[in-house]
C-alpha positions in Angstrom: 64.5 275.4 -57.2 62.8 278.5 -59.3 61.9 278.1 -62.6 64.6 275.5 -63.1 67.3 277.7 -61.6 69.2 277.5 -58.2 68.1 280.0 -55.2 69.8 283.1 -56.5 71.4 283.3 -53.2 73.0 279.9 -53.4 74.0 280.8 -56.5 75.7 284.2 -55.4 77.6 281.9 -52.4 78.7 279.6 -54.9 80.2 281.9 -57.1 81.8 283.6 -54.3 83.2 280.5 -52.9 84.4 279.5 -56.3 86.3 282.6 -56.3 87.7 282.8 -53.1 89.1 279.3 -53.6 91.7 280.4 -56.2 93.0 283.0 -54.3 92.2 285.6 -51.2 89.9 288.3 -52.4 88.9 291.9 -50.6 85.0 292.5 -49.8 85.2 295.1 -52.3 86.8 293.2 -55.0 84.4 290.3 -54.4 81.3 292.7 -54.4 82.4 294.3 -57.8 83.1 290.7 -59.3 79.7 289.5 -58.3 78.2 292.7 -59.6 79.6 292.5 -63.0 78.7 288.8 -63.3 74.8 290.3 -62.9 73.9 289.6 -59.3 71.7 292.2 -57.4 74.1 294.5 -54.9 71.7 293.7 -52.0 71.9 289.9 -52.7 75.9 290.1 -52.9 76.0 292.0 -49.5 73.9 289.8 -47.8 75.8 286.8 -48.9 79.3 288.6 -48.2 78.0 289.9 -44.6 77.4 286.0 -44.1 81.1 284.9 -45.6 82.5 287.6 -43.3 80.6 286.3 -40.4 81.9 282.5 -41.1 85.5 284.0 -41.7 85.6 282.9 -45.1 86.3 286.5 -46.3 88.5 288.6 -44.4 90.1 292.0 -45.6 92.4 291.6 -42.8 93.7 288.1 -44.3 93.6 289.5 -47.7 95.8 292.6 -46.8 98.2 290.5 -44.7 98.8 288.0 -47.9 99.0 290.9 -50.2 101.5 293.0 -48.1 103.7 289.8 -47.7 103.5 289.1 -51.4 104.3 292.9 -52.5 107.1 293.2 -50.0 108.9 289.4 -51.4 108.6 291.0 -54.5 110.4 294.5 -53.7 107.7 296.9 -53.2 107.5 299.3 -50.2 104.5 300.3 -47.8 103.2 303.6 -50.4 103.2 301.1 -53.0 101.2 298.3 -51.2 99.1 300.9 -49.2 98.0 302.6 -52.8 97.1 298.7 -54.0 95.0 298.2 -51.1 92.9 301.2 -51.0 92.2 300.4 -54.8 90.7 297.2 -53.5 88.3 298.9 -51.2 90.3 297.4 -48.0 89.8 300.1 -45.1 92.1 302.6 -44.4 92.4 301.7 -40.7 93.2 297.9 -41.6 96.0 298.9 -44.0 97.8 301.2 -41.5 97.6 298.8 -38.8 98.9 296.1 -41.0 101.6 298.0 -42.3 102.8 299.2 -39.0 102.8 295.9 -37.3 104.1 293.7 -40.5 107.7 292.4 -39.7 110.0 293.2 -42.7 112.6 295.5 -42.7 111.9 298.1 -46.0 115.2 299.5 -45.9 116.5 295.4 -46.6 113.9 295.4 -49.1 114.8 298.8 -50.9 118.5 298.2 -50.8 118.0 294.8 -52.3 115.4 296.0 -54.9 118.5 298.8 -55.7 121.1 296.2 -55.9 119.3 294.2 -58.3 118.5 297.1 -60.5 121.8 299.0 -60.3 124.6 296.7 -60.1 127.1 299.5 -59.9 127.1 301.0 -56.5 129.2 303.8 -57.5 126.7 306.7 -57.9 128.4 308.8 -60.7 126.4 312.0 -60.3 123.2 314.0 -59.3 121.2 312.7 -62.2 122.3 309.0 -61.5 121.4 309.6 -57.8 118.2 310.8 -58.7 117.3 308.1 -61.5 118.0 305.8 -58.6 115.9 307.5 -56.1 113.0 307.7 -58.6 113.2 304.1 -59.3 113.2 303.6 -55.4 110.0 306.0 -55.2 108.0 304.2 -57.8 108.3 301.1 -55.9 106.4 302.8 -53.1 109.4 303.8 -50.5 109.5 306.8 -48.5 112.4 309.3 -48.6 113.9 308.3 -45.4 114.3 305.0 -46.7 115.7 306.2 -49.9 118.3 308.5 -48.5 119.4 305.5 -45.8 119.7 303.1 -49.0 121.5 305.5 -51.4 123.0 308.3 -48.8 121.9 311.8 -49.1 123.4 313.5 -52.6 126.7 315.5 -51.4 127.9 317.7 -54.6 131.4 316.9 -54.9 133.8 319.6 -53.6 
């Protein structure tokens, strides 16, 4: 005890673990939260290094959980990639996990499209573009969108 206070390193570790108990965090996200709470960056980095070494903090595990959760909620790989980047997950981790994840992006996009647009008949180009835009905002690429909606063919 220093001046009646717990060791700052112990305070950082305890706070980090209390945040991790609630849900997985990326290293960058946890670092940001701890620094916002007034802890010194150098101390935070040391504690996070220790947590990573003991596998109590893992960007891979965090990314796997987020990918699974977002895919189940109907989001595509582009949306998920952007969200993981915002949370400071390394691009190589994101890329490798999105490649090895066992989900059908076409099935997810199709289910999302069906729930949003109950009428499967596409009326005109404007309707097709509106549906395509919806799927694109949810993170699906052009190939997936075309597989779900079909290529736009003008009548005649």
